[in-house]
PATISE-505246 format. One record per residue (C-alpha): x, y, z. Coordinates in pm, whole numbers, padded with zeros to 5 digits, always signed. Each point is the difference from the previous one (the first is absolute). Layout:
// residues N
XYZ...
// end
This chain:
// residues 398
-02890-02215-00659+00363+00127+00007+00265-00271+00027+00266+00057+00256+00266+00077-00301-00266+00229-00131+00010+00200+00297+00391-00022+00035+00015+00138-00343-00246+00292+00065+00171+00094+00335+00366+00020-00171-00182+00197-00282-00172+00258+00239+00131+00018+00363+00223+00307-00007+00034+00018-00364-00025+00352-00175+00054-00089-00372-00044-00329-00223+00068+00017-00391-00118-00217-00115-00252-00117+00257-00217-00232-00205+00312-00187-00140+00178-00043+00313-00289-00148+00181-00038-00244-00299+00358-00099+00011-00010-00035+00384-00346-00239-00027+00167-00202-00302+00265-00163+00256+00287+00151-00235+00321+00026+00226+00075+00382-00071+00345+00195+00044-00091+00294+00216+00274+00251-00016+00122+00249+00283+00320+00239-00004+00106+00162+00313+00300+00225-00004+00230+00019+00273+00062+00346+00046+00000-00030+00386+00090-00288+00209-00348-00049+00151-00356-00068-00147-00285+00140+00183-00297-00081+00047-00177+00210-00258+00212-00195-00274-00096-00345+00166-00368+00074-00105+00108-00135-00317+00182-00285+00133-00300-00121+00188-00199+00013-00308+00295-00203-00195-00066-00246+00289-00361-00079-00052+00125-00058-00365+00233-00229+00126-00239-00179+00202-00205-00050-00276+00283-00184-00202+00121+00252-00234+00379+00069-00038+00126+00348+00141+00277+00159-00147+00215+00211+00197+00195+00261-00192+00235+00184+00199+00096+00326-00176+00404-00002+00083+00017+00140-00361-00325+00222+00025+00103+00125+00379+00312+00156-00162-00202+00220-00257-00272+00100+00233-00389-00056-00045-00185+00338-00054-00342-00131+00105-00180+00274+00224+00313+00175+00074-00007+00373-00031+00392+00040-00036+00259-00158-00159+00148-00334+00155+00388-00021+00005+00199-00272-00131+00102-00260+00226+00307-00182+00039+00033-00386-00064+00158+00004+00362-00309+00137+00146-00227-00236-00213+00216-00315+00158-00051+00152+00349-00374+00035-00016-00042-00340-00136+00187-00180+00252-00340-00057+00215-00277+00075-00276-00071-00400-00060+00005-00076+00386-00266+00277+00027-00226-00098-00299+00011-00378+00117-00191+00117+00339-00290+00037-00260+00085-00250-00341+00095-00326+00022+00348+00080-00169+00015-00385-00086-00261+00033-00238+00101+00341-00159+00193+00041-00294+00275+00293+00063+00163+00168-00270+00198+00331+00004-00053+00218-00285+00373+00078-00070+00005-00368-00152-00165+00169-00304+00011+00353+00011+00361+00062+00024+00005-00187-00284-00191+00238-00261+00182+00193-00236-00059+00356-00076-00183-00113-00305-00259-00209+00174-00046+00267+00248-00074+00221-00305-00270-00254-00115-00172-00004+00331+00018+00379+00008-00200-00023-00344-00317-00131+00171-00049+00322+00229-00035+00363-00110+00096+00283+00217-00358+00130-00008-00075-00337+00170+00264+00013+00249-00059+00401+00107-00350-00077+00047+00085-00229+00294-00156+00123+00287+00339+00111+00245+00154+00104-00341-00251+00207-00111+00031+00172+00388+00363+00042-00032-00043+00161-00389-00270+00227+00133+00272+00127+00255+00263+00039-00251+00190-00271+00218+00276-00233-00150-00133-00318-00163+00329-00213-00124-00038-00220-00325+00138-00289+00248-00363+00005+00170-00155-00074-00323+00206-00290-00014-00159-00219+00316-00317-00082-00127+00177-00147-00296+00234-00179+00206-00281-00131+00224-00189-00126-00330+00267-00156-00111+00030-00219+00292-00352-00135-00082+00148-00096-00332+00278-00187+00182-00194-00189+00212-00313-00048-00209-00272+00155+00279-00354-00101-00038-00067+00249+00267+00186+00251+00170-00107+00185+00356+00102+00327+00163-00098+00284+00193-00246+00258-00148+00313+00226-00090+00153-00258-00229-00356-00008-00238+00216+00161-00291+00322-00231+00034-00233-00312+00009-00182+00114-00297+00324+00121-00144+00054-00406+00026-00293-00083-00213+00099+00216-00312+00351-00130+00002-00113-00372+00035-00212+00052-00311+00289+00175-00212+00224-00325+00097-00321-00209-00138-00080-00146+00385-00357+00026+00109-00032+00324+00225-00003-00086+00409-00350+00062+00171+00103+00270+00251-00112+00062+00373+00064+00255+00251-00008-00017+00369-00172+00302+00201+00309+00161+00175+00002+00049+00371+00076+00334+00146+00279+00128+00243-00051+00025+00353-00058+00375-00061-00257-00037-00258+00268+00066-00300+00132-00243-00230+00188-00273+00193+00372+00111-00103+00314-00092+00165+00155+00345-00039-00294+00160+00191+00040-00244+00267-00369-00098+00035+00044-00370-00041-00044-00306+00136+00233-00259-00135-00023-00357+00010+00307-00078+00219-00067+00286+00247+00011-00130+00362-00349-00119+00127+00042+00305+00223+00063+00216-00268-00275-00135-00218-00243+00024+00314+00131+00361+00091-00035+00153-00379-00354-00162-00045-00084+00183+00365+00083+00330-00124-00148+00001-00330-00306+00201-00022-00339-00165+00069-00133+00094-00341+00215-00291-00127-00117-00256+00204-00260-00154-00218+00233+00009-00287+00294-00160+00178-00254-00273+00061-00083-00075-00353+00364+00045-00144+00235-00130+00274-00188-00282+00167-00173-00285-00112-00311+00112+00117-00339-00118-00162-00268+00214-00145-00210-00052+00322+00274+00073+00225+00054+00317-00143-00375+00093+00008+00024-00080+00385+00300+00183+00014-00168+00298-00130-00312-00042+00233+00223+00007+00304+00203+00295-00112-00325+00184+00049-00055-00084+00380+00342-00080+00098+00307+00180+00083+00209-00011-00313+00312-00126+00217-00163-00326+00077-00079-00066-00331+00362+00134-00120+00124-00259+00258-00179-00293-00195+00170+00157-00339+00345-00002+00142-00014-00318+00135-00155-00157-00309+00299+00136-00189+00276-00083+00239-00152-00356-00032-00003+00017-00363+00399+00025+00026+00092-00143+00289-00244-00220+00150-00236+00013+00263+00238-00015+00325+00185+00284-00150-00290+00220-00012-00134-00082+00315+00310+00141+00148+00037+00267-00211-00338+00121+00095+00121-00063+00378+00300+00219-00078-00190+00301-00123-00228-00001+00271+00280+00005+00262+00156+00313-00193-00370+00146-00049-00113-00019+00359+00346-00046+00217+00177+00251-00246+00286-00277+00020+00245+00051-00299+00268-00240+00143-00109-00254-00301+00040+00084-00360-00269+00276-00160-00049+00063-00388+00281+00152-00150-00040+00314-00163+00281+00013-00267+00120+00348-00078+00271+00111-00235+00205+00245+00196+00069+00089+00329-00122+00361+00025-00384-00031-00061-00299+00256+00050-00279-00090+00214-00266+00068-00265+00153-00260-00238+00068-00248+00224-00371-00011+00090-00084-00037-00362+00229-00283-00054-00156-00182+00308-00328-00039-00200-00208+00107+00293-00109+00266-00161-00090+00059-00378+00036+00386-00055+00251+00272+00123-00292+00215+00126-00081-00342+00242+00337-00049+00072+00074+00378+00105-00345+00006+00218+00098-00310+00135+00355+00137+00132-00149+00351+00141-00256-00194+00201+00285-00175+00145-00051-00348-00162+00364-00088-00045+00276-00083+00220+00385-00101-00070+00128-00205+00310-00283+00155+00215+00071+00319-00078-00243+00201-00154+00022+00186-00330-00274+00242-00089+00162+00221-00294-00056-00185-00302+00331+00186-00152+00239-00174+00249+00299-00141-00089+00131-00322+00180+00324-00181-00055-00048-00359+00053+00255-00232+00113-00231-00321-00058-00204-00215+00233-00182+00346+00151-00384-00090+00069-00273+00237-00184-00330-00002+00115-00253+00143-00275-00349+00029+00140-00143-00151+00294+00085-00399-00134+00289-00013-00276+00354-00034+00121+00297-00060-00206+00398-00059+00087+00161+00240-00279+00270-00151-00190+00268+00156-00265-00010-00162-00288+00282+00091-00298
// end
């Protein structure tokens, strides 16, 4: 019969996990009782952390509760360079001023999940800013151009004859060197990070260290079914207000409910099976309300979750917009209705958005808009209805 410790280790190796390299080695290390140094790097490319990125943070919490040392690397240097992982276009350089601004509220957000008093927090400018050109050249020698170009997103851009800068090739070298600097036993990341995590193994070997084990967590899709991305506006952030979080969950596609229960809540396997069964016989809206309540409760507490539910019902049933609604940020005042509906995340394709608009499913301040090509000028504060149950307040974000 499995001991409680063995059950906990099994869960940490399996729940919401995509890849483990080397699984057998890592399992033995966990069973041995050795205190592992578990690395995770996070680049402050924006000022908010969404619940997609939090999937890895919750996995780190599981390791923390088993007594292991979490080494959190804030990529204040690598954020300026830009991680090309899963990017189909070149990332821009970020200034040190932008990085400092984004960092201001980073640790408090992470502290909603991890016990920061027990976390070793490091900033990779500490060592990366000191590397000279000779050392960077030695790092580059570990990889070939062929290896880099075979990387999926690079391969796609190469095929389309789109620009790939040499600077982007440097990123996995830097992330790999982070593992050397902190002597990582294990590194965690999303599935889009696998190439970078494996680079860490090679670079550790180059410097005479034992290669770290690697674990990737499953990735949570955005509210519109695409990859969760701040630039697409399909995110639910850790520090979104309870009402925003609740409203965003209620506006997402029904098909995502099970995935969100698995990756964005602490629901057990048995609970998820019950949810799956309930979805087959109940209105998805009822199940989605339960999901929204669980997510808000996780980040804001039970009382806030109940209030968010009551506020949502007030808006949905009585169309009372006196209180705050989920914010829909747009980068400019002039916007085409079709694009606005796509940003809302309520639909996942342009054809679906066009059909919804033409069928009278979109209002701006109670004025119906039936032509997808309509250009509207927004001042901020307008109420957008998309479909029967999704309401947003438009905000211009520059």
